[in-house]
KOLMARRO-862235 format. One line per field, with one value per residue (C-alpha): x, y, z negated; residue in three letters. Coordinates in steps of 0.2 Angstrom, whole numbers, plus 5000, padded with zeros to 4 digits. Example, Ala and Ser with C-alpha at 12.3 -4.5 7.8 and 13.67 -1.06 7.14 Angstrom:
2
xx = [5062 | 5068]
yy = [4978 | 4995]
zz = [4961 | 4964]
type = [ala | ser]
//
This chain:
543
xx = [5979 | 5970 | 5954 | 5943 | 5951 | 5946 | 5928 | 5926 | 5934 | 5924 | 5907 | 5912 | 5914 | 5897 | 5889 | 5888 | 5888 | 5882 | 5883 | 5872 | 5874 | 5879 | 5898 | 5908 | 5927 | 5929 | 5922 | 5932 | 5944 | 5931 | 5922 | 5938 | 5941 | 5924 | 5928 | 5944 | 5934 | 5923 | 5908 | 5899 | 5894 | 5877 | 5876 | 5859 | 5855 | 5847 | 5854 | 5837 | 5835 | 5851 | 5843 | 5827 | 5836 | 5847 | 5833 | 5822 | 5838 | 5843 | 5826 | 5825 | 5843 | 5845 | 5861 | 5861 | 5860 | 5875 | 5874 | 5889 | 5887 | 5897 | 5897 | 5885 | 5871 | 5875 | 5867 | 5854 | 5848 | 5847 | 5837 | 5821 | 5829 | 5838 | 5823 | 5812 | 5823 | 5824 | 5805 | 5801 | 5813 | 5824 | 5842 | 5854 | 5872 | 5875 | 5893 | 5897 | 5912 | 5914 | 5926 | 5942 | 5945 | 5961 | 5953 | 5937 | 5946 | 5952 | 5938 | 5921 | 5913 | 5898 | 5899 | 5884 | 5884 | 5882 | 5884 | 5871 | 5860 | 5861 | 5857 | 5840 | 5835 | 5846 | 5849 | 5867 | 5877 | 5895 | 5911 | 5923 | 5941 | 5956 | 5956 | 5938 | 5934 | 5937 | 5924 | 5913 | 5909 | 5905 | 5894 | 5885 | 5882 | 5874 | 5863 | 5857 | 5850 | 5844 | 5833 | 5824 | 5832 | 5835 | 5847 | 5865 | 5876 | 5895 | 5903 | 5922 | 5934 | 5945 | 5960 | 5954 | 5949 | 5967 | 5975 | 5984 | 5977 | 5987 | 5978 | 5980 | 5967 | 5968 | 5963 | 5946 | 5936 | 5940 | 5932 | 5915 | 5903 | 5884 | 5871 | 5860 | 5843 | 5835 | 5828 | 5818 | 5801 | 5796 | 5785 | 5772 | 5769 | 5767 | 5755 | 5745 | 5744 | 5739 | 5725 | 5718 | 5719 | 5711 | 5696 | 5693 | 5680 | 5682 | 5701 | 5709 | 5727 | 5734 | 5751 | 5763 | 5779 | 5790 | 5783 | 5790 | 5807 | 5809 | 5803 | 5791 | 5777 | 5777 | 5776 | 5763 | 5752 | 5754 | 5749 | 5733 | 5727 | 5731 | 5720 | 5708 | 5709 | 5705 | 5719 | 5723 | 5739 | 5746 | 5751 | 5769 | 5764 | 5753 | 5757 | 5764 | 5748 | 5742 | 5727 | 5719 | 5719 | 5702 | 5707 | 5713 | 5703 | 5713 | 5723 | 5719 | 5717 | 5712 | 5696 | 5694 | 5678 | 5673 | 5689 | 5684 | 5668 | 5677 | 5689 | 5674 | 5666 | 5682 | 5685 | 5704 | 5717 | 5734 | 5747 | 5762 | 5776 | 5766 | 5774 | 5766 | 5775 | 5765 | 5748 | 5736 | 5725 | 5726 | 5714 | 5708 | 5703 | 5690 | 5696 | 5713 | 5728 | 5742 | 5757 | 5771 | 5787 | 5806 | 5809 | 5794 | 5778 | 5772 | 5767 | 5757 | 5744 | 5735 | 5732 | 5730 | 5742 | 5737 | 5752 | 5768 | 5779 | 5796 | 5808 | 5811 | 5794 | 5796 | 5800 | 5786 | 5773 | 5779 | 5779 | 5761 | 5756 | 5764 | 5755 | 5738 | 5725 | 5707 | 5697 | 5680 | 5680 | 5665 | 5661 | 5651 | 5666 | 5676 | 5662 | 5662 | 5681 | 5676 | 5662 | 5673 | 5686 | 5672 | 5664 | 5681 | 5684 | 5666 | 5659 | 5673 | 5684 | 5669 | 5668 | 5654 | 5639 | 5644 | 5660 | 5662 | 5677 | 5678 | 5685 | 5699 | 5703 | 5696 | 5711 | 5705 | 5703 | 5722 | 5727 | 5714 | 5716 | 5735 | 5734 | 5724 | 5738 | 5754 | 5763 | 5760 | 5778 | 5776 | 5784 | 5776 | 5782 | 5769 | 5773 | 5766 | 5748 | 5730 | 5735 | 5746 | 5732 | 5722 | 5735 | 5736 | 5719 | 5716 | 5733 | 5731 | 5747 | 5750 | 5768 | 5779 | 5792 | 5782 | 5774 | 5784 | 5779 | 5786 | 5773 | 5784 | 5789 | 5778 | 5790 | 5785 | 5797 | 5800 | 5794 | 5806 | 5821 | 5813 | 5807 | 5825 | 5832 | 5820 | 5823 | 5842 | 5839 | 5827 | 5831 | 5819 | 5803 | 5793 | 5793 | 5781 | 5783 | 5767 | 5769 | 5757 | 5761 | 5767 | 5779 | 5785 | 5790 | 5799 | 5812 | 5810 | 5829 | 5830 | 5824 | 5842 | 5847 | 5834 | 5839 | 5858 | 5856 | 5844 | 5833 | 5819 | 5804 | 5788 | 5783 | 5765 | 5762 | 5745 | 5741 | 5727 | 5736 | 5736 | 5741 | 5725 | 5726 | 5727 | 5716 | 5702 | 5702 | 5702 | 5687 | 5677 | 5679 | 5675 | 5693 | 5703 | 5713 | 5726 | 5740 | 5737 | 5733 | 5745 | 5745 | 5744 | 5761 | 5766 | 5774 | 5776 | 5789 | 5798 | 5800 | 5805 | 5818 | 5827 | 5827 | 5813 | 5798 | 5782 | 5764 | 5749 | 5733 | 5717 | 5705 | 5706 | 5709 | 5724 | 5731 | 5730 | 5737 | 5751 | 5756 | 5756 | 5767 | 5779 | 5781 | 5786 | 5798 | 5807 | 5815 | 5812 | 5794 | 5783 | 5764 | 5756 | 5738 | 5725 | 5716 | 5699 | 5705 | 5687 | 5683 | 5693 | 5680 | 5666 | 5673 | 5663 | 5678 | 5689 | 5701]
yy = [5163 | 5179 | 5182 | 5183 | 5166 | 5158 | 5164 | 5158 | 5141 | 5139 | 5142 | 5131 | 5117 | 5121 | 5119 | 5137 | 5137 | 5154 | 5171 | 5186 | 5205 | 5222 | 5224 | 5239 | 5242 | 5238 | 5220 | 5214 | 5204 | 5195 | 5192 | 5186 | 5174 | 5166 | 5165 | 5156 | 5143 | 5141 | 5150 | 5161 | 5179 | 5183 | 5201 | 5210 | 5228 | 5231 | 5225 | 5219 | 5208 | 5199 | 5196 | 5190 | 5178 | 5172 | 5169 | 5157 | 5149 | 5146 | 5140 | 5127 | 5121 | 5121 | 5131 | 5150 | 5161 | 5173 | 5191 | 5203 | 5221 | 5237 | 5248 | 5263 | 5263 | 5245 | 5240 | 5254 | 5249 | 5231 | 5234 | 5227 | 5212 | 5208 | 5212 | 5201 | 5186 | 5188 | 5190 | 5176 | 5164 | 5162 | 5159 | 5172 | 5178 | 5196 | 5202 | 5221 | 5232 | 5243 | 5258 | 5253 | 5263 | 5272 | 5278 | 5283 | 5295 | 5304 | 5301 | 5296 | 5296 | 5284 | 5281 | 5273 | 5264 | 5248 | 5235 | 5245 | 5246 | 5228 | 5223 | 5230 | 5218 | 5202 | 5188 | 5193 | 5209 | 5209 | 5215 | 5201 | 5203 | 5192 | 5189 | 5183 | 5176 | 5157 | 5157 | 5171 | 5164 | 5147 | 5155 | 5166 | 5151 | 5141 | 5156 | 5158 | 5140 | 5136 | 5135 | 5150 | 5153 | 5171 | 5184 | 5187 | 5202 | 5202 | 5218 | 5217 | 5231 | 5229 | 5230 | 5215 | 5205 | 5204 | 5202 | 5186 | 5172 | 5158 | 5143 | 5131 | 5122 | 5106 | 5115 | 5123 | 5107 | 5109 | 5126 | 5119 | 5115 | 5112 | 5116 | 5104 | 5104 | 5091 | 5100 | 5089 | 5094 | 5090 | 5075 | 5083 | 5096 | 5083 | 5074 | 5090 | 5093 | 5075 | 5076 | 5091 | 5082 | 5066 | 5076 | 5087 | 5083 | 5098 | 5102 | 5113 | 5115 | 5132 | 5129 | 5144 | 5149 | 5139 | 5123 | 5128 | 5133 | 5117 | 5106 | 5096 | 5094 | 5075 | 5075 | 5089 | 5079 | 5063 | 5072 | 5080 | 5064 | 5055 | 5067 | 5070 | 5088 | 5100 | 5112 | 5129 | 5138 | 5155 | 5164 | 5158 | 5140 | 5137 | 5120 | 5113 | 5104 | 5098 | 5108 | 5092 | 5084 | 5081 | 5090 | 5106 | 5121 | 5135 | 5150 | 5159 | 5178 | 5183 | 5178 | 5166 | 5170 | 5152 | 5148 | 5161 | 5152 | 5135 | 5143 | 5150 | 5132 | 5123 | 5116 | 5115 | 5125 | 5118 | 5130 | 5123 | 5135 | 5151 | 5167 | 5184 | 5191 | 5179 | 5182 | 5194 | 5197 | 5190 | 5178 | 5179 | 5161 | 5156 | 5138 | 5130 | 5133 | 5121 | 5130 | 5120 | 5128 | 5126 | 5145 | 5153 | 5146 | 5163 | 5170 | 5186 | 5182 | 5167 | 5169 | 5164 | 5149 | 5135 | 5123 | 5128 | 5114 | 5122 | 5110 | 5101 | 5101 | 5085 | 5076 | 5085 | 5080 | 5062 | 5061 | 5067 | 5054 | 5040 | 5046 | 5048 | 5036 | 5033 | 5048 | 5051 | 5059 | 5071 | 5066 | 5082 | 5092 | 5084 | 5087 | 5105 | 5106 | 5101 | 5113 | 5127 | 5123 | 5123 | 5139 | 5148 | 5142 | 5142 | 5158 | 5169 | 5167 | 5165 | 5178 | 5190 | 5192 | 5210 | 5204 | 5207 | 5200 | 5215 | 5224 | 5213 | 5196 | 5193 | 5192 | 5175 | 5168 | 5172 | 5160 | 5147 | 5145 | 5145 | 5131 | 5120 | 5120 | 5120 | 5104 | 5099 | 5104 | 5122 | 5135 | 5152 | 5168 | 5182 | 5200 | 5211 | 5218 | 5213 | 5199 | 5191 | 5190 | 5182 | 5170 | 5162 | 5155 | 5154 | 5145 | 5127 | 5117 | 5100 | 5101 | 5111 | 5124 | 5128 | 5144 | 5159 | 5176 | 5188 | 5192 | 5197 | 5213 | 5212 | 5222 | 5226 | 5219 | 5203 | 5191 | 5192 | 5189 | 5176 | 5166 | 5167 | 5161 | 5147 | 5142 | 5142 | 5130 | 5119 | 5121 | 5107 | 5114 | 5126 | 5143 | 5158 | 5175 | 5185 | 5204 | 5219 | 5233 | 5244 | 5231 | 5228 | 5246 | 5247 | 5233 | 5234 | 5235 | 5217 | 5211 | 5213 | 5201 | 5189 | 5190 | 5189 | 5174 | 5166 | 5159 | 5149 | 5155 | 5165 | 5182 | 5186 | 5205 | 5210 | 5226 | 5237 | 5254 | 5257 | 5251 | 5241 | 5235 | 5252 | 5260 | 5248 | 5254 | 5272 | 5268 | 5260 | 5276 | 5288 | 5295 | 5302 | 5289 | 5301 | 5293 | 5276 | 5278 | 5279 | 5281 | 5266 | 5260 | 5249 | 5235 | 5224 | 5237 | 5238 | 5219 | 5217 | 5231 | 5219 | 5205 | 5195 | 5188 | 5196 | 5190 | 5200 | 5192 | 5202 | 5187 | 5169 | 5161 | 5172 | 5169 | 5150 | 5149 | 5161 | 5150 | 5135 | 5143 | 5150 | 5133 | 5126 | 5140 | 5136 | 5153 | 5170 | 5175 | 5189 | 5188 | 5204 | 5202 | 5215 | 5214 | 5219 | 5226 | 5231 | 5213 | 5213 | 5225 | 5214 | 5198 | 5194 | 5196 | 5208 | 5217]
zz = [4799 | 4801 | 4791 | 4807 | 4813 | 4796 | 4798 | 4816 | 4812 | 4796 | 4804 | 4819 | 4807 | 4800 | 4817 | 4824 | 4843 | 4847 | 4840 | 4845 | 4844 | 4851 | 4849 | 4844 | 4846 | 4827 | 4829 | 4844 | 4833 | 4825 | 4842 | 4850 | 4835 | 4839 | 4858 | 4854 | 4845 | 4860 | 4852 | 4864 | 4860 | 4867 | 4871 | 4868 | 4872 | 4855 | 4838 | 4832 | 4847 | 4842 | 4825 | 4832 | 4843 | 4829 | 4817 | 4827 | 4834 | 4815 | 4810 | 4823 | 4822 | 4804 | 4805 | 4801 | 4816 | 4817 | 4821 | 4824 | 4826 | 4824 | 4808 | 4805 | 4818 | 4822 | 4805 | 4803 | 4820 | 4814 | 4798 | 4805 | 4812 | 4795 | 4785 | 4796 | 4794 | 4776 | 4773 | 4785 | 4777 | 4793 | 4790 | 4797 | 4793 | 4798 | 4801 | 4804 | 4804 | 4789 | 4787 | 4778 | 4762 | 4768 | 4784 | 4775 | 4764 | 4780 | 4793 | 4786 | 4804 | 4804 | 4785 | 4778 | 4761 | 4770 | 4755 | 4745 | 4761 | 4765 | 4747 | 4749 | 4763 | 4760 | 4748 | 4747 | 4753 | 4750 | 4759 | 4765 | 4763 | 4765 | 4746 | 4745 | 4762 | 4758 | 4744 | 4749 | 4766 | 4759 | 4746 | 4759 | 4770 | 4756 | 4751 | 4768 | 4769 | 4751 | 4742 | 4751 | 4768 | 4773 | 4778 | 4771 | 4775 | 4776 | 4782 | 4786 | 4790 | 4806 | 4794 | 4784 | 4800 | 4805 | 4787 | 4785 | 4772 | 4766 | 4773 | 4788 | 4798 | 4788 | 4772 | 4779 | 4776 | 4757 | 4757 | 4762 | 4748 | 4748 | 4735 | 4725 | 4733 | 4721 | 4707 | 4696 | 4689 | 4671 | 4671 | 4660 | 4674 | 4687 | 4676 | 4673 | 4691 | 4694 | 4682 | 4691 | 4708 | 4701 | 4694 | 4709 | 4722 | 4733 | 4734 | 4747 | 4752 | 4758 | 4766 | 4769 | 4777 | 4764 | 4771 | 4787 | 4781 | 4771 | 4786 | 4776 | 4789 | 4788 | 4769 | 4769 | 4781 | 4771 | 4755 | 4761 | 4768 | 4752 | 4742 | 4756 | 4755 | 4769 | 4773 | 4780 | 4784 | 4783 | 4799 | 4800 | 4796 | 4811 | 4818 | 4801 | 4800 | 4817 | 4823 | 4829 | 4812 | 4805 | 4789 | 4797 | 4794 | 4803 | 4798 | 4782 | 4784 | 4801 | 4810 | 4796 | 4787 | 4786 | 4777 | 4764 | 4761 | 4759 | 4746 | 4736 | 4736 | 4731 | 4714 | 4716 | 4726 | 4730 | 4738 | 4746 | 4750 | 4748 | 4750 | 4748 | 4763 | 4774 | 4767 | 4776 | 4760 | 4742 | 4734 | 4716 | 4711 | 4699 | 4699 | 4695 | 4706 | 4708 | 4716 | 4724 | 4730 | 4730 | 4726 | 4718 | 4710 | 4704 | 4721 | 4719 | 4732 | 4726 | 4707 | 4693 | 4694 | 4682 | 4686 | 4694 | 4702 | 4706 | 4715 | 4731 | 4739 | 4749 | 4732 | 4723 | 4736 | 4736 | 4717 | 4716 | 4729 | 4719 | 4703 | 4710 | 4705 | 4711 | 4714 | 4722 | 4739 | 4743 | 4761 | 4763 | 4759 | 4773 | 4785 | 4780 | 4785 | 4803 | 4803 | 4797 | 4811 | 4824 | 4818 | 4820 | 4837 | 4844 | 4835 | 4828 | 4843 | 4855 | 4870 | 4867 | 4878 | 4882 | 4890 | 4909 | 4918 | 4929 | 4913 | 4911 | 4903 | 4886 | 4874 | 4866 | 4883 | 4887 | 4873 | 4876 | 4895 | 4894 | 4881 | 4892 | 4906 | 4897 | 4889 | 4871 | 4866 | 4872 | 4860 | 4859 | 4851 | 4848 | 4845 | 4832 | 4837 | 4838 | 4849 | 4836 | 4824 | 4837 | 4842 | 4824 | 4827 | 4846 | 4850 | 4844 | 4842 | 4834 | 4831 | 4819 | 4824 | 4840 | 4834 | 4830 | 4823 | 4811 | 4798 | 4783 | 4792 | 4808 | 4819 | 4837 | 4849 | 4840 | 4853 | 4868 | 4857 | 4846 | 4862 | 4869 | 4853 | 4853 | 4871 | 4868 | 4853 | 4862 | 4881 | 4886 | 4879 | 4888 | 4880 | 4881 | 4874 | 4871 | 4869 | 4870 | 4882 | 4867 | 4861 | 4879 | 4881 | 4865 | 4871 | 4890 | 4891 | 4884 | 4901 | 4906 | 4893 | 4898 | 4916 | 4912 | 4902 | 4915 | 4901 | 4910 | 4901 | 4903 | 4896 | 4895 | 4894 | 4887 | 4895 | 4888 | 4888 | 4869 | 4852 | 4850 | 4832 | 4825 | 4839 | 4834 | 4816 | 4823 | 4834 | 4820 | 4809 | 4824 | 4824 | 4838 | 4847 | 4855 | 4844 | 4850 | 4869 | 4883 | 4902 | 4914 | 4919 | 4934 | 4923 | 4939 | 4946 | 4929 | 4928 | 4946 | 4944 | 4933 | 4946 | 4936 | 4945 | 4941 | 4943 | 4940 | 4933 | 4933 | 4929 | 4921 | 4938 | 4942 | 4924 | 4925 | 4943 | 4937 | 4922 | 4933 | 4946 | 4932 | 4925 | 4942 | 4945 | 4929 | 4929 | 4920 | 4925 | 4918 | 4919 | 4918 | 4911 | 4913 | 4896 | 4890 | 4873 | 4868 | 4866 | 4850 | 4842 | 4847 | 4838 | 4822 | 4810 | 4820 | 4809]
type = [met | tyr | thr | cys | asp | phe | ile | ala | lys | tyr | leu | lys | lys | arg | gly | val | lys | gln | val | phe | gly | thr | pro | gly | ser | asp | thr | ile | asn | leu | ile | asn | ala | phe | ser | asp | gln | gly | ile | asn | tyr | val | leu | thr | his | his | glu | asn | thr | ala | ala | tyr | met | ala | ser | thr | tyr | gly | glu | ile | thr | gly | val | pro | gly | val | val | ile | val | thr | lys | gly | pro | gly | ile | thr | asn | leu | ala | ser | gly | ile | ala | ser | ala | his | leu | asp | arg | arg | pro | ile | ile | val | phe | ser | ala | ile | ile | asp | pro | glu | leu | leu | ser | lys | asn | pro | his | gln | glu | val | pro | leu | val | ala | phe | gly | gly | leu | ile | thr | lys | leu | ser | glu | glu | ile | thr | ser | ala | asn | val | thr | thr | leu | leu | asp | arg | ala | tyr | asn | leu | ala | met | asp | pro | arg | pro | gly | ala | val | tyr | leu | pro | ile | ser | pro | val | gln | ala | ile | ser | glu | ile | asp | met | asp | asp | ser | glu | ile | asp | gly | thr | ile | thr | ser | thr | asn | lys | ser | arg | thr | ile | asp | lys | lys | tyr | leu | asn | lys | ala | asn | asp | leu | ile | thr | ala | ser | lys | lys | pro | ile | val | val | ala | gly | val | gly | ser | val | ala | ser | lys | ile | ser | asp | glu | leu | leu | ser | phe | ile | his | lys | ile | asn | ala | pro | ala | cys | val | thr | leu | gln | ala | val | gly | asn | ile | pro | cys | asn | asp | lys | leu | tyr | leu | gly | met | tyr | gly | trp | phe | gly | thr | pro | ile | asp | glu | met | leu | lys | glu | ala | asp | leu | ile | ile | thr | val | gly | leu | asp | gly | trp | asp | ile | ile | arg | pro | tyr | lys | ser | lys | val | pro | ile | ile | ser | ile | asp | asp | ala | asp | val | asn | asp | arg | thr | phe | gln | pro | val | ser | val | gly | leu | lys | gly | asn | met | ala | asn | thr | leu | ser | ser | leu | gln | asn | leu | leu | gly | glu | arg | val | thr | asp | leu | gly | trp | leu | lys | lys | ala | arg | asp | cys | phe | asp | lys | ile | his | asn | phe | glu | leu | gly | ile | ser | ser | glu | tyr | arg | glu | ser | ser | gly | ile | ala | pro | gln | ala | val | tyr | lys | glu | ile | arg | lys | val | val | pro | glu | asp | thr | ile | ile | ala | ala | asp | ala | gly | ala | his | lys | ser | leu | ala | ser | gln | ala | trp | leu | thr | asn | leu | pro | leu | lys | tyr | phe | val | ser | asn | gly | leu | ser | pro | met | gly | phe | ser | leu | gly | ala | ala | met | gly | ala | lys | met | ala | leu | pro | lys | ser | pro | val | ile | ser | phe | val | gly | asp | gly | gly | phe | leu | met | tyr | ala | gly | glu | leu | ala | thr | trp | lys | arg | leu | asp | val | ala | met | ile | gln | val | ile | met | val | asp | asn | gly | leu | thr | gln | val | lys | ser | lys | gln | leu | lys | lys | gly | tyr | asn | thr | glu | ser | thr | ser | phe | glu | lys | ile | asp | tyr | lys | lys | ile | val | glu | ser | phe | gly | ile | asp | ala | ile | glu | ala | asn | asn | val | thr | glu | leu | val | asn | gly | ile | lys | lys | ala | leu | lys | leu | asn | lys | pro | val | ser | ile | ile | val | lys | leu | asp | gly | ser | glu | tyr | leu | arg | met | pro | ser | ala | val]
//
């Protein structure tokens, strides 16, 4: 069989049902091989969108999202999408064309050192050939998934794609292997951690993106209740601890001054799946830190680590629970956890007395009011910008894998693709993409992808005619804001030109009615929100 046929058949056996990308003439053999296996190629109009779709699709399904693009600009355009998936611990496998060596010597058109380039932003970057495909593809698949999910990159030349390999269909199963996920931890380190937990009266847990990637929400919740520890999450872990849980503090980093105060008072910090890429600001501790992760227990952000427990996180949390003896719970500490949560939502995220609805909708009200009227299992994807930092605290979800942002790289334009990928993975769940006007304009062409795929979801466009997160900092310093301000645009006309329904919301009533209408329509709908961006500056802990 051809090399490209093996790739398609192998990945079908591993559970791949969709591939995403923007094609080139030198990838048509590989694309057709997937088509022959009944695997759909989802066309996007920018390569990054393909990666954003693949990353959320892969994270939800547990099967790496697959991207196929052309050589040269196909990969350079895709750099943000690859790096985001890699830093956000979302599994994707990226294929591109690469110039065959014989052709390269005669015509180096579009030549870029792709393998070296990919090696900067992936777990693995290696060219596939007919000689190595049966082992390399399996190794790449396993690396994309374990122990720290991320991106792998496998360029293949058109010549190699249609080179014969000596294998028939019955032998493909024999090429599939799996990695050993059960790393055991030395008992002495578990005992040391247990001693610290038993002695503590005011422990606090900080759960990060690794707890999402490893899908340990149940084990994490059981652990924090066993030790009676208030817990906060990093931005990408929102929902991994239910927001209505009595021990939940909120999101560490943005609008989270009360959490900072809790950390200062704690006598023990336990980090679970922490990753520096997902932290807004580091924390230098004066009390012991127990670090639990399956990939790296020496995270740079919460330091210094007293005990590092590197191994399968579900097993580690269970082992600690089994070891734990009697310990004294500080009831006042638990009350402070509720007070912390309440202060964030009623004070930090409260609407200021200066606010007037005639200026637009307060950004925190957008999330709070929508949350009241959408189903419990609603998924949201938030784009980069001031509204993303707000979403991490204002959007309350009690279920894992219902809240998607990119915080490792934080690229603008992430949310529409991410939301489409999530909806394709969980078609029965309502999905909302939140995007600022700046991010919307970057990827407006993807409305064509959304309409063509007829993905029934809602896009909320937050309009304040500027790049508000940066603009807010300029205003605080008294700087000129020419670089972050742009003209008013008729977003309704843009959306409708793609054949998508558009609803304008200038106040909370129109917003709530628009959301209810969009849910009933069950089709692509954009809601254009007139936002009072100045409210960001009036919030107590605005960043």
